[in-house]
PyMOL Python script that loads the backbone (N, CA, C, O; Angstrom):
from pymol import cmd

cmd.read_pdbstr("""\
ATOM      1  N   UNK A   1       1.405  60.634 -30.579  1.00  0.00           N
ATOM      2  CA  UNK A   1       1.584  59.948 -29.348  1.00  0.00           C
ATOM      3  C   UNK A   1       2.504  61.186 -28.601  1.00  0.00           C
ATOM      4  O   UNK A   1       3.344  61.841 -29.219  1.00  0.00           O
ATOM      5  N   UNK A   2       2.152  61.396 -27.013  1.00  0.00           N
ATOM      6  CA  UNK A   2       2.742  62.645 -26.395  1.00  0.00           C
ATOM      7  C   UNK A   2       3.798  61.926 -25.644  1.00  0.00           C
ATOM      8  O   UNK A   2       3.636  60.766 -25.266  1.00  0.00           O
ATOM      9  N   UNK A   3       5.070  62.726 -25.387  1.00  0.00           N
ATOM     10  CA  UNK A   3       6.317  62.062 -24.908  1.00  0.00           C
ATOM     11  C   UNK A   3       6.071  62.318 -23.276  1.00  0.00           C
ATOM     12  O   UNK A   3       5.233  63.090 -22.810  1.00  0.00           O
ATOM     13  N   UNK A   4       6.890  61.586 -22.612  1.00  0.00           N
ATOM     14  CA  UNK A   4       6.891  61.360 -21.247  1.00  0.00           C
ATOM     15  C   UNK A   4       8.197  61.558 -21.137  1.00  0.00           C
ATOM     16  O   UNK A   4       8.993  61.674 -22.069  1.00  0.00           O
ATOM     17  N   UNK A   5       8.453  61.604 -19.820  1.00  0.00           N
ATOM     18  CA  UNK A   5       9.659  62.126 -19.212  1.00  0.00           C
ATOM     19  C   UNK A   5       9.827  61.465 -18.118  1.00  0.00           C
ATOM     20  O   UNK A   5       9.199  61.653 -17.076  1.00  0.00           O
ATOM     21  N   UNK A   6      11.208  60.166 -18.416  1.00  0.00           N
ATOM     22  CA  UNK A   6      11.562  59.287 -17.349  1.00  0.00           C
ATOM     23  C   UNK A   6      12.374  59.330 -15.913  1.00  0.00           C
ATOM     24  O   UNK A   6      12.886  60.437 -15.748  1.00  0.00           O
ATOM     25  N   UNK A   7      12.543  58.702 -15.176  1.00  0.00           N
ATOM     26  CA  UNK A   7      13.125  59.067 -13.705  1.00  0.00           C
ATOM     27  C   UNK A   7      14.627  59.039 -14.255  1.00  0.00           C
ATOM     28  O   UNK A   7      15.460  58.845 -13.370  1.00  0.00           O
ATOM     29  N   UNK A   8      15.025  59.164 -15.282  1.00  0.00           N
ATOM     30  CA  UNK A   8      16.899  59.769 -15.501  1.00  0.00           C
ATOM     31  C   UNK A   8      17.006  60.872 -15.849  1.00  0.00           C
ATOM     32  O   UNK A   8      17.974  61.385 -16.409  1.00  0.00           O
ATOM     33  N   UNK A   9      15.514  61.588 -15.397  1.00  0.00           N
ATOM     34  CA  UNK A   9      15.486  63.098 -15.549  1.00  0.00           C
ATOM     35  C   UNK A   9      16.567  63.805 -14.191  1.00  0.00           C
ATOM     36  O   UNK A   9      16.617  63.655 -12.970  1.00  0.00           O
ATOM     37  N   UNK A  10      17.027  64.295 -14.804  1.00  0.00           N
ATOM     38  CA  UNK A  10      18.721  65.267 -13.916  1.00  0.00           C
ATOM     39  C   UNK A  10      17.704  66.411 -13.194  1.00  0.00           C
ATOM     40  O   UNK A  10      17.679  66.511 -11.968  1.00  0.00           O
ATOM     41  N   UNK A  11      17.000  67.130 -13.930  1.00  0.00           N
ATOM     42  CA  UNK A  11      16.329  68.220 -13.690  1.00  0.00           C
ATOM     43  C   UNK A  11      17.146  69.263 -13.770  1.00  0.00           C
ATOM     44  O   UNK A  11      17.454  69.927 -12.779  1.00  0.00           O
ATOM     45  N   UNK A  12      17.633  69.537 -15.133  1.00  0.00           N
ATOM     46  CA  UNK A  12      18.531  70.187 -15.379  1.00  0.00           C
ATOM     47  C   UNK A  12      17.563  71.806 -15.806  1.00  0.00           C
ATOM     48  O   UNK A  12      18.184  72.862 -15.925  1.00  0.00           O
ATOM     49  N   UNK A  13      16.517  71.763 -15.933  1.00  0.00           N
ATOM     50  CA  UNK A  13      15.488  72.720 -16.737  1.00  0.00           C
ATOM     51  C   UNK A  13      15.699  73.153 -17.869  1.00  0.00           C
ATOM     52  O   UNK A  13      15.288  74.269 -18.187  1.00  0.00           O
ATOM     53  N   UNK A  14      16.363  72.391 -18.695  1.00  0.00           N
ATOM     54  CA  UNK A  14      16.428  72.778 -19.835  1.00  0.00           C
ATOM     55  C   UNK A  14      15.463  72.559 -21.170  1.00  0.00           C
ATOM     56  O   UNK A  14      15.483  73.221 -22.207  1.00  0.00           O
ATOM     57  N   UNK A  15      14.615  71.435 -20.834  1.00  0.00           N
ATOM     58  CA  UNK A  15      13.377  70.863 -21.294  1.00  0.00           C
ATOM     59  C   UNK A  15      12.310  71.916 -21.472  1.00  0.00           C
ATOM     60  O   UNK A  15      11.864  72.207 -22.582  1.00  0.00           O
ATOM     61  N   UNK A  16      11.824  72.604 -20.093  1.00  0.00           N
ATOM     62  CA  UNK A  16      10.868  72.987 -19.747  1.00  0.00           C
ATOM     63  C   UNK A  16      10.707  74.277 -20.784  1.00  0.00           C
ATOM     64  O   UNK A  16       9.804  74.242 -21.619  1.00  0.00           O
ATOM     65  N   UNK A  17      11.681  75.509 -20.702  1.00  0.00           N
ATOM     66  CA  UNK A  17      11.520  76.320 -21.863  1.00  0.00           C
ATOM     67  C   UNK A  17      11.610  76.442 -23.253  1.00  0.00           C
ATOM     68  O   UNK A  17      11.658  77.521 -23.844  1.00  0.00           O
ATOM     69  N   UNK A  18      11.637  75.116 -23.881  1.00  0.00           N
ATOM     70  CA  UNK A  18      12.019  74.828 -25.205  1.00  0.00           C
ATOM     71  C   UNK A  18      10.306  74.448 -25.276  1.00  0.00           C
ATOM     72  O   UNK A  18      10.065  74.439 -26.483  1.00  0.00           O
ATOM     73  N   UNK A  19       9.152  74.166 -24.601  1.00  0.00           N
ATOM     74  CA  UNK A  19       7.951  73.592 -25.171  1.00  0.00           C
ATOM     75  C   UNK A  19       7.209  74.691 -25.435  1.00  0.00           C
ATOM     76  O   UNK A  19       7.183  75.663 -24.680  1.00  0.00           O
ATOM     77  N   UNK A  20       6.680  74.626 -26.319  1.00  0.00           N
ATOM     78  CA  UNK A  20       5.783  75.645 -27.272  1.00  0.00           C
ATOM     79  C   UNK A  20       4.297  75.595 -26.758  1.00  0.00           C
ATOM     80  O   UNK A  20       3.542  76.557 -26.896  1.00  0.00           O
ATOM     81  N   UNK A  21       4.005  74.678 -26.290  1.00  0.00           N
ATOM     82  CA  UNK A  21       2.725  74.294 -25.663  1.00  0.00           C
ATOM     83  C   UNK A  21       2.896  74.146 -24.249  1.00  0.00           C
ATOM     84  O   UNK A  21       1.999  73.608 -23.600  1.00  0.00           O
ATOM     85  N   UNK A  22       4.007  74.585 -23.657  1.00  0.00           N
ATOM     86  CA  UNK A  22       3.748  74.487 -22.376  1.00  0.00           C
ATOM     87  C   UNK A  22       3.466  73.493 -21.627  1.00  0.00           C
ATOM     88  O   UNK A  22       3.074  73.683 -20.476  1.00  0.00           O
ATOM     89  N   UNK A  23       3.630  72.111 -22.203  1.00  0.00           N
ATOM     90  CA  UNK A  23       3.158  70.798 -21.625  1.00  0.00           C
ATOM     91  C   UNK A  23       4.356  70.382 -20.394  1.00  0.00           C
ATOM     92  O   UNK A  23       4.047  69.620 -19.478  1.00  0.00           O
ATOM     93  N   UNK A  24       5.356  70.816 -20.476  1.00  0.00           N
ATOM     94  CA  UNK A  24       6.502  70.571 -19.383  1.00  0.00           C
ATOM     95  C   UNK A  24       6.310  71.066 -18.161  1.00  0.00           C
ATOM     96  O   UNK A  24       6.301  72.295 -18.234  1.00  0.00           O
ATOM     97  N   UNK A  25       6.158  70.704 -17.123  1.00  0.00           N
ATOM     98  CA  UNK A  25       6.016  71.166 -15.779  1.00  0.00           C
ATOM     99  C   UNK A  25       6.904  70.028 -14.959  1.00  0.00           C
ATOM    100  O   UNK A  25       7.197  68.884 -15.306  1.00  0.00           O
ATOM    101  N   UNK A  26       7.297  70.919 -13.474  1.00  0.00           N
ATOM    102  CA  UNK A  26       8.263  70.108 -12.260  1.00  0.00           C
ATOM    103  C   UNK A  26       6.789  69.374 -11.639  1.00  0.00           C
ATOM    104  O   UNK A  26       5.752  69.846 -11.173  1.00  0.00           O
ATOM    105  N   UNK A  27       7.218  68.170 -11.861  1.00  0.00           N
ATOM    106  CA  UNK A  27       6.568  67.266 -10.988  1.00  0.00           C
ATOM    107  C   UNK A  27       6.596  66.969  -9.156  1.00  0.00           C
ATOM    108  O   UNK A  27       6.594  67.965  -8.432  1.00  0.00           O
ATOM    109  N   UNK A  28       6.615  65.866  -8.655  1.00  0.00           N
ATOM    110  CA  UNK A  28       6.704  65.741  -7.545  1.00  0.00           C
ATOM    111  C   UNK A  28       8.540  65.449  -7.274  1.00  0.00           C
ATOM    112  O   UNK A  28       9.047  65.780  -6.202  1.00  0.00           O
ATOM    113  N   UNK A  29       9.327  64.841  -8.330  1.00  0.00           N
ATOM    114  CA  UNK A  29      10.610  64.911  -8.108  1.00  0.00           C
ATOM    115  C   UNK A  29      11.259  65.435  -9.302  1.00  0.00           C
ATOM    116  O   UNK A  29      12.330  66.032  -9.200  1.00  0.00           O
ATOM    117  N   UNK A  30      10.678  65.251 -10.448  1.00  0.00           N
ATOM    118  CA  UNK A  30      11.139  65.048 -12.425  1.00  0.00           C
ATOM    119  C   UNK A  30      10.226  65.780 -12.328  1.00  0.00           C
ATOM    120  O   UNK A  30       9.311  65.858 -11.508  1.00  0.00           O
ATOM    121  N   UNK A  31      10.659  66.717 -13.790  1.00  0.00           N
ATOM    122  CA  UNK A  31      10.039  67.217 -14.583  1.00  0.00           C
ATOM    123  C   UNK A  31       8.975  66.143 -15.270  1.00  0.00           C
ATOM    124  O   UNK A  31       9.421  64.999 -15.358  1.00  0.00           O
ATOM    125  N   UNK A  32       7.543  66.368 -15.800  1.00  0.00           N
ATOM    126  CA  UNK A  32       6.739  66.003 -16.010  1.00  0.00           C
ATOM    127  C   UNK A  32       6.385  66.555 -17.294  1.00  0.00           C
ATOM    128  O   UNK A  32       6.786  67.692 -17.544  1.00  0.00           O
ATOM    129  N   UNK A  33       5.462  65.719 -18.442  1.00  0.00           N
ATOM    130  CA  UNK A  33       4.942  66.157 -19.564  1.00  0.00           C
ATOM    131  C   UNK A  33       3.380  65.847 -19.182  1.00  0.00           C
ATOM    132  O   UNK A  33       2.937  64.798 -18.715  1.00  0.00           O
ATOM    133  N   UNK A  34       2.495  67.334 -19.586  1.00  0.00           N
ATOM    134  CA  UNK A  34       0.885  66.989 -19.595  1.00  0.00           C
ATOM    135  C   UNK A  34       1.092  66.114 -21.033  1.00  0.00           C
ATOM    136  O   UNK A  34       1.880  66.523 -21.887  1.00  0.00           O
ATOM    137  N   UNK A  35       0.395  65.009 -21.196  1.00  0.00           N
ATOM    138  CA  UNK A  35      -0.080  64.456 -22.605  1.00  0.00           C
ATOM    139  C   UNK A  35      -1.370  65.322 -23.419  1.00  0.00           C
ATOM    140  O   UNK A  35      -1.753  65.273 -24.588  1.00  0.00           O
ATOM    141  N   UNK A  36      -1.665  65.830 -22.669  1.00  0.00           N
ATOM    142  CA  UNK A  36      -3.408  67.096 -23.361  1.00  0.00           C
ATOM    143  C   UNK A  36      -2.481  68.390 -23.740  1.00  0.00           C
ATOM    144  O   UNK A  36      -2.989  69.378 -24.270  1.00  0.00           O
ATOM    145  N   UNK A  37      -1.078  68.315 -23.430  1.00  0.00           N
ATOM    146  CA  UNK A  37      -0.469  69.379 -24.525  1.00  0.00           C
ATOM    147  C   UNK A  37       0.273  69.080 -25.037  1.00  0.00           C
ATOM    148  O   UNK A  37       0.709  69.898 -25.847  1.00  0.00           O
ATOM    149  N   UNK A  38       0.888  67.865 -24.966  1.00  0.00           N
ATOM    150  CA  UNK A  38       2.014  67.921 -25.749  1.00  0.00           C
ATOM    151  C   UNK A  38       1.685  67.478 -27.111  1.00  0.00           C
ATOM    152  O   UNK A  38       0.887  66.575 -27.361  1.00  0.00           O
ATOM    153  N   UNK A  39       2.405  68.224 -28.058  1.00  0.00           N
ATOM    154  CA  UNK A  39       1.917  67.624 -30.013  1.00  0.00           C
ATOM    155  C   UNK A  39       3.102  67.299 -30.659  1.00  0.00           C
ATOM    156  O   UNK A  39       3.182  67.164 -31.880  1.00  0.00           O
ATOM    157  N   UNK A  40       4.299  67.129 -29.654  1.00  0.00           N
ATOM    158  CA  UNK A  40       5.513  66.764 -30.033  1.00  0.00           C
ATOM    159  C   UNK A  40       6.207  67.377 -30.780  1.00  0.00           C
ATOM    160  O   UNK A  40       7.152  67.025 -31.486  1.00  0.00           O
ATOM    161  N   UNK A  41       5.560  68.645 -30.565  1.00  0.00           N
ATOM    162  CA  UNK A  41       6.267  69.876 -31.478  1.00  0.00           C
ATOM    163  C   UNK A  41       5.601  69.891 -32.762  1.00  0.00           C
ATOM    164  O   UNK A  41       5.905  70.905 -33.390  1.00  0.00           O
ATOM    165  N   UNK A  42       4.682  69.013 -33.467  1.00  0.00           N
ATOM    166  CA  UNK A  42       4.040  69.282 -34.275  1.00  0.00           C
ATOM    167  C   UNK A  42       3.374  70.361 -34.761  1.00  0.00           C
ATOM    168  O   UNK A  42       2.361  70.465 -34.069  1.00  0.00           O
ATOM    169  N   UNK A  43       3.403  71.331 -35.687  1.00  0.00           N
ATOM    170  CA  UNK A  43       3.066  72.523 -35.777  1.00  0.00           C
ATOM    171  C   UNK A  43       3.293  73.955 -35.409  1.00  0.00           C
ATOM    172  O   UNK A  43       2.645  74.989 -35.574  1.00  0.00           O
ATOM    173  N   UNK A  44       4.895  73.539 -34.631  1.00  0.00           N
ATOM    174  CA  UNK A  44       5.594  74.604 -34.141  1.00  0.00           C
ATOM    175  C   UNK A  44       6.865  74.234 -35.123  1.00  0.00           C
ATOM    176  O   UNK A  44       7.151  74.959 -36.076  1.00  0.00           O
ATOM    177  N   UNK A  45       7.862  72.617 -34.687  1.00  0.00           N
ATOM    178  CA  UNK A  45       8.948  72.204 -35.151  1.00  0.00           C
ATOM    179  C   UNK A  45       9.119  71.103 -35.735  1.00  0.00           C
ATOM    180  O   UNK A  45       8.380  70.318 -35.142  1.00  0.00           O
ATOM    181  N   UNK A  46       9.769  70.448 -36.725  1.00  0.00           N
ATOM    182  CA  UNK A  46      10.220  69.247 -37.487  1.00  0.00           C
ATOM    183  C   UNK A  46      10.817  68.185 -36.270  1.00  0.00           C
ATOM    184  O   UNK A  46      11.341  67.110 -36.566  1.00  0.00           O
ATOM    185  N   UNK A  47      10.701  68.520 -35.275  1.00  0.00           N
ATOM    186  CA  UNK A  47      11.399  67.057 -34.254  1.00  0.00           C
ATOM    187  C   UNK A  47      11.038  68.116 -33.045  1.00  0.00           C
ATOM    188  O   UNK A  47      11.039  69.342 -33.156  1.00  0.00           O
ATOM    189  N   UNK A  48      10.650  67.154 -31.559  1.00  0.00           N
ATOM    190  CA  UNK A  48      10.445  67.633 -30.382  1.00  0.00           C
ATOM    191  C   UNK A  48      11.530  68.197 -30.323  1.00  0.00           C
ATOM    192  O   UNK A  48      12.526  67.934 -30.997  1.00  0.00           O
ATOM    193  N   UNK A  49      11.356  69.382 -29.143  1.00  0.00           N
ATOM    194  CA  UNK A  49      12.352  70.554 -29.150  1.00  0.00           C
ATOM    195  C   UNK A  49      13.066  69.894 -27.801  1.00  0.00           C
ATOM    196  O   UNK A  49      14.296  69.908 -27.744  1.00  0.00           O
ATOM    197  N   UNK A  50      12.329  69.346 -26.771  1.00  0.00           N
ATOM    198  CA  UNK A  50      12.800  68.658 -25.393  1.00  0.00           C
ATOM    199  C   UNK A  50      13.809  67.374 -25.819  1.00  0.00           C
ATOM    200  O   UNK A  50      14.745  66.858 -25.210  1.00  0.00           O
ATOM    201  N   UNK A  51      13.286  67.125 -26.959  1.00  0.00           N
ATOM    202  CA  UNK A  51      14.080  65.757 -27.049  1.00  0.00           C
ATOM    203  C   UNK A  51      15.464  65.803 -27.713  1.00  0.00           C
ATOM    204  O   UNK A  51      16.457  65.100 -27.530  1.00  0.00           O
ATOM    205  N   UNK A  52      15.229  66.885 -28.575  1.00  0.00           N
ATOM    206  CA  UNK A  52      16.547  67.713 -29.205  1.00  0.00           C
ATOM    207  C   UNK A  52      17.513  68.283 -28.051  1.00  0.00           C
ATOM    208  O   UNK A  52      18.710  68.222 -28.330  1.00  0.00           O
ATOM    209  N   UNK A  53      17.200  68.790 -26.883  1.00  0.00           N
ATOM    210  CA  UNK A  53      17.829  69.319 -25.532  1.00  0.00           C
ATOM    211  C   UNK A  53      18.377  68.562 -24.450  1.00  0.00           C
ATOM    212  O   UNK A  53      19.367  68.925 -23.815  1.00  0.00           O
ATOM    213  N   UNK A  54      17.730  67.503 -24.237  1.00  0.00           N
ATOM    214  CA  UNK A  54      17.900  67.015 -22.969  1.00  0.00           C
ATOM    215  C   UNK A  54      18.999  66.086 -23.268  1.00  0.00           C
ATOM    216  O   UNK A  54      18.997  65.166 -24.086  1.00  0.00           O
ATOM    217  N   UNK A  55      20.223  66.587 -22.239  1.00  0.00           N
ATOM    218  CA  UNK A  55      21.285  66.124 -22.403  1.00  0.00           C
ATOM    219  C   UNK A  55      21.210  64.505 -22.043  1.00  0.00           C
ATOM    220  O   UNK A  55      21.934  63.803 -22.749  1.00  0.00           O
ATOM    221  N   UNK A  56      20.337  63.753 -20.921  1.00  0.00           N
ATOM    222  CA  UNK A  56      20.617  62.473 -20.609  1.00  0.00           C
ATOM    223  C   UNK A  56      19.373  61.565 -21.852  1.00  0.00           C
ATOM    224  O   UNK A  56      19.285  60.344 -21.723  1.00  0.00           O
ATOM    225  N   UNK A  57      18.686  62.128 -22.739  1.00  0.00           N
ATOM    226  CA  UNK A  57      17.976  61.244 -23.095  1.00  0.00           C
ATOM    227  C   UNK A  57      16.942  60.609 -22.314  1.00  0.00           C
ATOM    228  O   UNK A  57      16.905  59.426 -21.976  1.00  0.00           O
ATOM    229  N   UNK A  58      16.110  61.514 -22.065  1.00  0.00           N
ATOM    230  CA  UNK A  58      15.007  60.638 -20.608  1.00  0.00           C
ATOM    231  C   UNK A  58      13.457  61.187 -21.548  1.00  0.00           C
ATOM    232  O   UNK A  58      12.392  61.406 -20.971  1.00  0.00           O
ATOM    233  N   UNK A  59      13.585  61.276 -22.513  1.00  0.00           N
ATOM    234  CA  UNK A  59      11.978  61.758 -23.252  1.00  0.00           C
ATOM    235  C   UNK A  59      11.738  60.978 -24.128  1.00  0.00           C
ATOM    236  O   UNK A  59      11.899  61.476 -25.242  1.00  0.00           O
ATOM    237  N   UNK A  60      11.353  59.745 -24.128  1.00  0.00           N
ATOM    238  CA  UNK A  60      10.655  58.934 -24.799  1.00  0.00           C
ATOM    239  C   UNK A  60       9.443  59.302 -25.169  1.00  0.00           C
ATOM    240  O   UNK A  60       8.849  60.205 -24.581  1.00  0.00           O
ATOM    241  N   UNK A  61       8.673  58.317 -26.702  1.00  0.00           N
ATOM    242  CA  UNK A  61       6.965  58.556 -26.437  1.00  0.00           C
ATOM    243  C   UNK A  61       6.483  57.785 -25.313  1.00  0.00           C
ATOM    244  O   UNK A  61       7.004  56.832 -24.733  1.00  0.00           O
ATOM    245  N   UNK A  62       5.143  58.514 -25.074  1.00  0.00           N
ATOM    246  CA  UNK A  62       4.733  57.776 -24.119  1.00  0.00           C
ATOM    247  C   UNK A  62       4.106  56.323 -24.814  1.00  0.00           C
ATOM    248  O   UNK A  62       3.796  56.310 -26.005  1.00  0.00           O
ATOM    249  N   UNK A  63       3.997  55.457 -24.196  1.00  0.00           N
ATOM    250  CA  UNK A  63       3.467  54.123 -24.857  1.00  0.00           C
ATOM    251  C   UNK A  63       1.419  54.354 -24.066  1.00  0.00           C
ATOM    252  O   UNK A  63       0.572  53.697 -24.672  1.00  0.00           O
ATOM    253  N   UNK A  64       0.963  55.145 -22.974  1.00  0.00           N
ATOM    254  CA  UNK A  64       0.030  54.704 -23.202  1.00  0.00           C
ATOM    255  C   UNK A  64      -0.639  56.257 -23.830  1.00  0.00           C
ATOM    256  O   UNK A  64      -1.784  56.431 -23.415  1.00  0.00           O
ATOM    257  N   UNK A  65      -0.290  57.024 -24.448  1.00  0.00           N
ATOM    258  CA  UNK A  65      -0.459  57.908 -25.632  1.00  0.00           C
ATOM    259  C   UNK A  65      -0.735  58.195 -26.924  1.00  0.00           C
ATOM    260  O   UNK A  65      -0.860  59.296 -27.460  1.00  0.00           O
ATOM    261  N   UNK A  66      -0.864  56.510 -27.624  1.00  0.00           N
ATOM    262  CA  UNK A  66      -0.569  56.384 -29.126  1.00  0.00           C
ATOM    263  C   UNK A  66      -1.456  57.907 -29.875  1.00  0.00           C
ATOM    264  O   UNK A  66      -2.641  58.128 -29.628  1.00  0.00           O
ATOM    265  N   UNK A  67      -0.648  58.769 -30.740  1.00  0.00           N
ATOM    266  CA  UNK A  67      -1.729  59.568 -31.499  1.00  0.00           C
ATOM    267  C   UNK A  67      -1.197  59.519 -33.017  1.00  0.00           C
ATOM    268  O   UNK A  67      -0.007  59.247 -33.176  1.00  0.00           O
ATOM    269  N   UNK A  68      -2.043  59.777 -34.195  1.00  0.00           N
ATOM    270  CA  UNK A  68      -1.072  59.373 -35.417  1.00  0.00           C
ATOM    271  C   UNK A  68      -0.551  60.795 -35.528  1.00  0.00           C
ATOM    272  O   UNK A  68      -0.779  61.593 -34.619  1.00  0.00           O
ATOM    273  N   UNK A  69       0.229  61.189 -36.748  1.00  0.00           N
ATOM    274  CA  UNK A  69       0.885  62.372 -36.845  1.00  0.00           C
ATOM    275  C   UNK A  69      -0.064  63.592 -37.397  1.00  0.00           C
ATOM    276  O   UNK A  69       0.210  64.791 -37.453  1.00  0.00           O
ATOM    277  N   UNK A  70      -1.456  62.802 -37.849  1.00  0.00           N
ATOM    278  CA  UNK A  70      -2.665  63.532 -37.962  1.00  0.00           C
ATOM    279  C   UNK A  70      -3.495  64.113 -36.794  1.00  0.00           C
ATOM    280  O   UNK A  70      -3.868  65.282 -36.697  1.00  0.00           O
ATOM    281  N   UNK A  71      -3.687  63.264 -36.063  1.00  0.00           N
ATOM    282  CA  UNK A  71      -4.063  63.736 -34.713  1.00  0.00           C
ATOM    283  C   UNK A  71      -3.034  64.765 -33.230  1.00  0.00           C
ATOM    284  O   UNK A  71      -3.236  65.371 -32.177  1.00  0.00           O
ATOM    285  N   UNK A  72      -1.975  64.370 -34.124  1.00  0.00           N
ATOM    286  CA  UNK A  72      -1.152  65.686 -32.951  1.00  0.00           C
ATOM    287  C   UNK A  72      -1.471  66.855 -33.752  1.00  0.00           C
ATOM    288  O   UNK A  72      -1.684  67.862 -33.077  1.00  0.00           O
ATOM    289  N   UNK A  73      -1.571  67.007 -35.157  1.00  0.00           N
ATOM    290  CA  UNK A  73      -1.801  68.090 -35.675  1.00  0.00           C
ATOM    291  C   UNK A  73      -2.810  68.896 -35.335  1.00  0.00           C
ATOM    292  O   UNK A  73      -2.748  70.125 -35.309  1.00  0.00           O
ATOM    293  N   UNK A  74      -4.531  67.677 -34.852  1.00  0.00           N
ATOM    294  CA  UNK A  74      -5.450  68.454 -34.549  1.00  0.00           C
ATOM    295  C   UNK A  74      -5.522  69.030 -33.480  1.00  0.00           C
ATOM    296  O   UNK A  74      -6.190  70.018 -33.173  1.00  0.00           O
ATOM    297  N   UNK A  75      -4.304  67.954 -32.436  1.00  0.00           N
ATOM    298  CA  UNK A  75      -4.578  68.318 -31.346  1.00  0.00           C
ATOM    299  C   UNK A  75      -4.011  70.101 -31.203  1.00  0.00           C
ATOM    300  O   UNK A  75      -4.597  71.004 -30.605  1.00  0.00           O
ATOM    301  N   UNK A  76      -2.407  70.199 -32.145  1.00  0.00           N
ATOM    302  CA  UNK A  76      -2.004  71.613 -31.957  1.00  0.00           C
ATOM    303  C   UNK A  76      -3.093  72.753 -32.506  1.00  0.00           C
ATOM    304  O   UNK A  76      -3.145  73.920 -32.118  1.00  0.00           O
ATOM    305  N   UNK A  77      -3.817  72.225 -33.350  1.00  0.00           N
ATOM    306  CA  UNK A  77      -5.046  73.418 -34.084  1.00  0.00           C
ATOM    307  C   UNK A  77      -6.040  73.850 -32.560  1.00  0.00           C
ATOM    308  O   UNK A  77      -6.353  74.948 -32.100  1.00  0.00           O
ATOM    309  N   UNK A  78      -6.287  72.623 -32.153  1.00  0.00           N
ATOM    310  CA  UNK A  78      -7.674  73.151 -31.362  1.00  0.00           C
ATOM    311  C   UNK A  78      -6.643  73.268 -29.531  1.00  0.00           C
ATOM    312  O   UNK A  78      -7.173  73.089 -28.434  1.00  0.00           O
ATOM    313  N   UNK A  79      -5.332  73.564 -29.743  1.00  0.00           N
ATOM    314  CA  UNK A  79      -4.674  74.095 -28.878  1.00  0.00           C
ATOM    315  C   UNK A  79      -4.028  75.708 -29.268  1.00  0.00           C
ATOM    316  O   UNK A  79      -3.591  76.490 -28.424  1.00  0.00           O
ATOM    317  N   UNK A  80      -4.097  75.959 -30.739  1.00  0.00           N
ATOM    318  CA  UNK A  80      -3.931  77.295 -30.929  1.00  0.00           C
ATOM    319  C   UNK A  80      -5.347  77.911 -30.733  1.00  0.00           C
ATOM    320  O   UNK A  80      -5.517  78.474 -29.652  1.00  0.00           O
ATOM    321  N   UNK A  81      -6.414  77.893 -31.628  1.00  0.00           N
ATOM    322  CA  UNK A  81      -7.436  77.950 -31.634  1.00  0.00           C
ATOM    323  C   UNK A  81      -8.038  78.358 -29.945  1.00  0.00           C
ATOM    324  O   UNK A  81      -8.835  79.270 -29.728  1.00  0.00           O
ATOM    325  N   UNK A  82      -7.483  77.512 -28.945  1.00  0.00           N
ATOM    326  CA  UNK A  82      -7.850  78.226 -27.190  1.00  0.00           C
ATOM    327  C   UNK A  82      -7.187  79.432 -27.249  1.00  0.00           C
ATOM    328  O   UNK A  82      -7.588  80.546 -26.913  1.00  0.00           O
ATOM    329  N   UNK A  83      -5.926  79.025 -27.800  1.00  0.00           N
ATOM    330  CA  UNK A  83      -5.036  80.256 -26.797  1.00  0.00           C
ATOM    331  C   UNK A  83      -6.041  81.617 -27.870  1.00  0.00           C
ATOM    332  O   UNK A  83      -6.603  82.411 -27.116  1.00  0.00           O
ATOM    333  N   UNK A  84      -6.205  81.818 -28.885  1.00  0.00           N
ATOM    334  CA  UNK A  84      -6.561  82.996 -29.600  1.00  0.00           C
ATOM    335  C   UNK A  84      -8.281  83.258 -29.303  1.00  0.00           C
ATOM    336  O   UNK A  84      -8.753  84.255 -29.851  1.00  0.00           O
ATOM    337  N   UNK A  85      -9.024  82.579 -28.637  1.00  0.00           N
ATOM    338  CA  UNK A  85     -10.164  82.782 -27.732  1.00  0.00           C
ATOM    339  C   UNK A  85     -10.254  83.378 -26.130  1.00  0.00           C
ATOM    340  O   UNK A  85     -11.343  83.460 -25.562  1.00  0.00           O
TER     341      UNK A  85
END
""", "prot")
cmd.dss("prot")
cmd.show_as("cartoon", "prot")
cmd.util.cbc("prot")
cmd.orient("prot")
């Protein structure tokens, strides 16, 4: 399941550089997460790094993007293959 950033975001800028897949970007008013790039850090870390550094705990799992651990691993592998090509 991809993560999402809620309206509680204070735009502190700490999550964006922590994302190994560059899935986090500045949206119209708060940071957002591209679900196609978010692997919840599977393949990189044991826990999502953005969640670890967020001072206001505004990064829950996205209810519209349900993915198993295996699906997240496959997405990670596909993203890594695209980077190498």
